[in-house]
C-alpha positions in Angstrom: 170.4 -51.8 6.1 171.8 -50.9 9.6 173.2 -53.9 11.5 170.7 -53.3 14.3 167.9 -54.4 11.9 169.6 -57.4 10.5 168.6 -60.8 12.1 171.3 -62.8 13.8 173.0 -65.6 11.8 172.4 -63.7 8.5 175.0 -63.6 5.8 176.0 -59.9 5.0 178.5 -58.2 2.8 179.7 -54.6 1.9 180.0 -53.8 5.6 180.9 -50.3 6.9 183.6 -50.0 9.6 182.4 -46.5 10.6 178.9 -45.2 10.3 178.4 -43.2 7.0 181.9 -44.0 5.6 180.7 -46.7 3.1 181.3 -50.4 2.8 184.9 -51.6 3.4 184.6 -55.3 4.4 183.5 -58.3 2.3 183.2 -56.6 -1.1 185.1 -59.2 -3.3 183.4 -61.8 -5.4 181.9 -64.7 -3.4 182.6 -63.2 0.0 180.4 -62.7 3.0 180.4 -62.3 6.8 178.0 -63.7 9.3 176.3 -61.7 12.0 176.9 -63.6 15.2 175.6 -61.4 18.1 174.1 -58.0 18.9 174.0 -58.1 22.7 177.4 -59.0 24.1 178.8 -55.4 23.8 176.4 -52.5 24.1 176.0 -50.6 20.8 178.1 -53.1 18.8 177.4 -56.3 16.7 179.8 -59.2 16.5 180.5 -60.4 12.9 182.5 -63.5 11.8 184.7 -63.0 8.8 185.9 -65.6 6.3 189.4 -65.5 7.9 187.9 -66.8 11.2 188.4 -63.3 12.6 185.5 -62.0 14.8 185.1 -58.3 15.0 182.8 -55.8 16.7 181.1 -53.3 14.4 178.8 -50.4 15.4 175.1 -51.2 15.1 174.5 -48.1 13.1 176.9 -49.3 10.4 175.3 -50.3 7.1 175.6 -53.7 5.4 174.0 -55.5 2.5 172.2 -58.8 3.2 173.4 -61.9 1.3 176.8 -62.8 -0.2 178.5 -61.2 -3.2 177.8 -63.0 -6.4 180.2 -65.0 -8.6 182.0 -67.2 -6.1 183.8 -68.9 -9.0 185.6 -65.7 -10.0 188.9 -67.0 -8.4 188.9 -70.1 -10.5 189.0 -68.3 -13.8 192.0 -68.9 -16.0 193.6 -65.8 -17.6 195.1 -67.9 -20.5 198.0 -65.6 -21.4 200.3 -63.0 -20.0 198.6 -60.2 -21.9 195.3 -60.7 -20.3 197.0 -60.4 -16.9 198.6 -57.1 -18.1 195.1 -55.8 -19.1 194.2 -56.2 -15.4 197.1 -53.9 -14.4 199.4 -56.8 -13.1 203.1 -56.3 -13.8 205.4 -59.4 -14.5 206.7 -61.1 -11.4 210.5 -61.1 -11.4 212.5 -63.2 -8.9 214.9 -61.3 -6.6 217.8 -63.7 -7.5 217.4 -62.8 -11.2 218.1 -59.1 -10.4 221.2 -57.1 -9.8 222.4 -56.3 -6.3 221.4 -52.7 -6.7 217.8 -53.7 -7.3 217.2 -56.5 -4.7 219.0 -57.9 -1.6 219.0 -61.4 -3.2 220.5 -60.1 -6.5 223.9 -60.6 -8.0 226.4 -63.4 -8.1 227.9 -65.4 -11.0 225.5 -67.5 -12.9 222.5 -69.0 -11.3 223.6 -68.5 -7.7 221.2 -68.6 -4.8 220.3 -65.6 -2.7 222.4 -66.5 0.3 219.9 -65.2 2.8 216.2 -65.8 3.7 213.7 -64.6 1.1 212.8 -60.9 1.5 211.2 -57.9 -0.3 213.2 -55.5 -2.4 213.5 -53.3 0.6 214.9 -56.1 2.8 211.7 -56.9 4.9 211.5 -60.7 5.6 208.8 -62.5 3.4 208.0 -65.6 5.5 206.9 -65.5 9.1 207.6 -61.9 9.8 204.9 -60.3 12.1 203.5 -57.1 10.7 200.9 -56.2 13.5 201.9 -54.0 16.4 201.7 -56.0 19.6 201.6 -52.9 21.9 198.6 -51.4 20.1 196.1 -54.2 19.3 192.7 -53.4 17.7 190.1 -53.1 20.4 187.4 -54.1 18.0 188.8 -57.5 17.2 187.3 -60.1 19.4 189.1 -63.1 17.9 192.1 -62.6 15.7 192.6 -64.0 12.2 192.9 -67.8 12.1 190.5 -68.2 15.1 191.2 -69.4 18.6 194.0 -71.9 18.9 
């Protein structure tokens, strides 16, 4: 259903970002967004996402009314490593357990620490490193992730 026909304050999911492209937002189990406003910006609707981000979406974009079923999906216990492998997940190996050729934290004699802040195998910092471009903000984001501080 196009966003222009959805009543305000309705829970929606499977939301298109561009008209005709297909749903891209709120498709995972138990997720939804809320339609906040349709008048503040001509031709666009304001939706609130679970991350507290508020975003403008074109009124011709389609969305499904309601929330995705099975909100308890994330509480499921896999039970064993093999079931995790069936889902396509590879084992999680710590960087300090690798060789220096494989990871910046690798190497050393015995169980030595990494000697530097935690990072990815390519050396990108893991904690607190900003990944969004400050010079090119998204013009469709009204309130960034985390909400207004």
